[in-house]
Backbone as a ProteinNet text record, in pm:
[ID]
protein_1_A
[PRIMARY]
MKKTFLLTALAFAMIAAIPARAQGGCDDSPENPTLILAGLAGGAYAISNVRTKIRARRAAKNR
[TERTIARY]
-12594.2	-12468.2	-12400.6	-12478.6	-12421.9	-12365.8	-12441.5	-12399.7	-12271.3	-12261.9	-12141.7	-12021.8	-12040.6	-11932.1	-11887.5	-11983	-11951.1	-11875	-11920.1	-11852.7	-11712.3	-11696.2	-11564.1	-11470.6	-11517.5	-11434.4	-11397.1	-11490.9	-11463.7	-11361.7	-11375.2	-11280.2	-11140.8	-11133.9	-11004.2	-10940.3	-11019.8	-10968.1	-10916.2	-10987.1	-10943	-10812.9	-10802.6	-10680.6	-10563.4	-10587	-10480	-10437.2	-10527.6	-10495.8	-10417.5	-10430.2	-10361.7	-10209.8	-10144.2	-9998.3	-9954.8	-10037.4	-10000.4	-9993.5	-10073	-10072.3	-9972.7	-9920.2	-9835.8	-9698.7	-9663.5	-9530	-9527.7	-9625.8	-9624.2	-9704.2	-9789.3	-9872.9	-9830.3	-9885.3	-9860	-9731.3	-9678.5	-9563.1	-9436.5	-9408.5	-9285.6	-9311.1	-9428	-9463.5	-9415.7	-9349.1	-9303.5	-9417.6	-9527	-9640.2	-9747.2	-9833.2	-9938.9	-10069.7	-10121.4	-10243.3	-10363.9	-10367.1	-10479.7	-10480.6	-10364.2	-10356.7	-10391.2	-10349.5	-10381.3	-10532.4	-10595.8	-10740.8	-10816.5	-10765.5	-10829.8	-10819.7	-10706.4	-10689.8	-10783.5	-10798.5	-10890.6	-11035	-11071.8	-11207.7	-11233.2	-11134.3	-11148.2	-11162.4	-11085.3	-11095.7	-11231.8	-11282.2	-11414.7	-11523	-11509.8	-11606.7	-11600.4	-11478.5	-11463.5	-11524.6	-11500.7	-11557.5	-11709.6	-11762	-11906.9	-11966.4	-11899.6	-11947.4	-11946.2	-11840.4	-11831.7	-11941.3	-11964.7	-12070.2	-12207	-12230.9	-12359	-12376.4	-12272.1	-12280.4	-12300.8	-12234.2	-12251.7	-12395.6	-12450.7	-12589.4	-12686.9	-12659.4	-12747.3	-12743.3	-12625.1	-12614.4	-12687.5	-12675.1	-12744	-12896	-12941.8	-13085.5	-13136.2	-13055.3	-13097	-13101.2	-13010.6	-13009.5	-13126.1	-13171.3	-13281.2	-13417.8	-13427.7	-13557.8	-13604.4
-8953.7	-8995.6	-8879.4	-8803.6	-8691.6	-8585.8	-8556.6	-8453	-8494.2	-8620.8	-8670.3	-8660.4	-8698.5	-8691.8	-8547.8	-8456.6	-8316.2	-8258.6	-8288.6	-8237.4	-8296.7	-8423.6	-8486.5	-8421.6	-8397.5	-8333.5	-8191.1	-8120	-7983.8	-7984.6	-8076.7	-8086.2	-8119.7	-8208.7	-8245	-8125	-8046.5	-7926.9	-7825.5	-7809.9	-7715.5	-7762.2	-7891.7	-7945.6	-7930.3	-7949.8	-7935.6	-7789.9	-7696.5	-7554.8	-7499.4	-7560.7	-7508.9	-7507.3	-7615.9	-7609.9	-7508.9	-7484.5	-7390.3	-7247.7	-7215.2	-7080.2	-7066.8	-7177.5	-7175.7	-7114.4	-7086.8	-7036.2	-6885.2	-6817.4	-6672.3	-6615	-6692.5	-6641.8	-6694.2	-6637.5	-6686.1	-6629.2	-6520.8	-6455.6	-6540.2	-6600.1	-6676.4	-6827	-6870.9	-7011.6	-7085.1	-7199.9	-7273.6	-7338.9	-7371.2	-7428.8	-7323	-7348.2	-7253.1	-7305.5	-7245.2	-7296.3	-7298	-7205.5	-7202.2	-7327.8	-7370.3	-7491.7	-7615.4	-7617	-7730.6	-7741	-7630.1	-7632.1	-7661	-7612.1	-7641.3	-7790.4	-7849.9	-7993.8	-8074.9	-8033.7	-8103.2	-8089	-7969.9	-7948.8	-8030.2	-8035.1	-8114.8	-8263.2	-8309.5	-8449.4	-8481.5	-8392.2	-8412.6	-8413.2	-8324.7	-8321.1	-8450.4	-8497.5	-8620.2	-8739.4	-8749.8	-8860.1	-8851.6	-8731.6	-8713.7	-8752.1	-8713.8	-8744	-8894.8	-8961.6	-9106.7	-9176.6	-9131.9	-9192.2	-9174.7	-9058.4	-9033.5	-9126.7	-9145.7	-9234.8	-9379.8	-9421.4	-9558.8	-9580.8	-9484	-9495.9	-9500.8	-9422.9	-9423.7	-9558.9	-9618.6	-9751.6	-9856.8	-9849.3	-9945.7	-9931.2	-9808.8	-9785.2	-9837.7	-9823.3	-9873.3	-10026.1	-10091	-10237	-10292.5	-10220	-10267.7	-10250.9	-10185.3	-10164.9	-10287.6
-1562.5	-1619.9	-1692.1	-1770.4	-1844	-1749.9	-1644	-1551.3	-1479.5	-1442.6	-1375.8	-1468.7	-1595	-1692.5	-1715.2	-1724.5	-1746.6	-1628	-1507.1	-1388.4	-1373.7	-1409.5	-1403.9	-1504.5	-1624.5	-1726.4	-1685.1	-1626.5	-1580.9	-1466.8	-1374.2	-1262.9	-1314.7	-1411.9	-1469.8	-1539.4	-1609.3	-1676.2	-1575.7	-1465.1	-1362	-1297.3	-1271.9	-1211.9	-1308.1	-1436.3	-1535.1	-1550.6	-1526	-1542.1	-1423.6	-1308	-1188.1	-1205	-1250	-1266.2	-1372.2	-1471.4	-1576.7	-1523.4	-1421.8	-1364.8	-1249.6	-1201.1	-1082.1	-1106.8	-1230.3	-1261	-1278.6	-1232.9	-1239.9	-1354.7	-1415.1	-1523.6	-1658.7	-1761.1	-1896.9	-1957.1	-1902.6	-1963.6	-1958.4	-1843.3	-1831.6	-1820.5	-1858.2	-1849.9	-1975	-1960.1	-2077.9	-2155.1	-2088.2	-2159.2	-2179.2	-2271	-2302	-2243.9	-2136.7	-2074.3	-2168.1	-2261.8	-2355	-2441.2	-2487	-2568.3	-2486.8	-2361.4	-2275.5	-2256.7	-2225	-2204.4	-2334.3	-2445.5	-2573.8	-2605.2	-2574.4	-2595.5	-2507.8	-2383.5	-2294.2	-2341.2	-2384.8	-2433.8	-2560.8	-2648.3	-2770	-2739.4	-2641.3	-2600.9	-2541.5	-2457.2	-2397.8	-2506.1	-2604.4	-2714	-2795.3	-2822.4	-2900.6	-2827.6	-2698	-2619.9	-2619.7	-2602.4	-2602.9	-2738.3	-2845.4	-2979.6	-3005.1	-2962.1	-2980.8	-2900.8	-2777.2	-2695.2	-2760.4	-2819.4	-2885.8	-3004.9	-3082.5	-3199.1	-3158.2	-3049.6	-3002.2	-2956	-2883.5	-2838.5	-2956.1	-3060.4	-3177.5	-3247.6	-3254.7	-3317.6	-3235.4	-3103.6	-3017.7	-3029.9	-3038.4	-3051.2	-3185.5	-3289.4	-3421.7	-3423.1	-3352.8	-3347.8	-3269.2	-3168.4	-3083.1	-3147.1	-3256.5	-3322	-3392.4
[MASK]
+++++++++++++++++++++++++++++++++++++++++++++++++++++++++++++++

């Protein structure tokens, strides 16, 4: 499950980065690809963190 989630997040980040580079690079691009990728990485980290906390709560309830 973890590996599938990681690969999906990585594929999504790569797909999001393609349009950012399609305009001739970072010099004349209206969006900042670094900020886009940082936002995606932050979102993936937040989702992973929430999933970890939910699993910890479930494990504590099952004891």
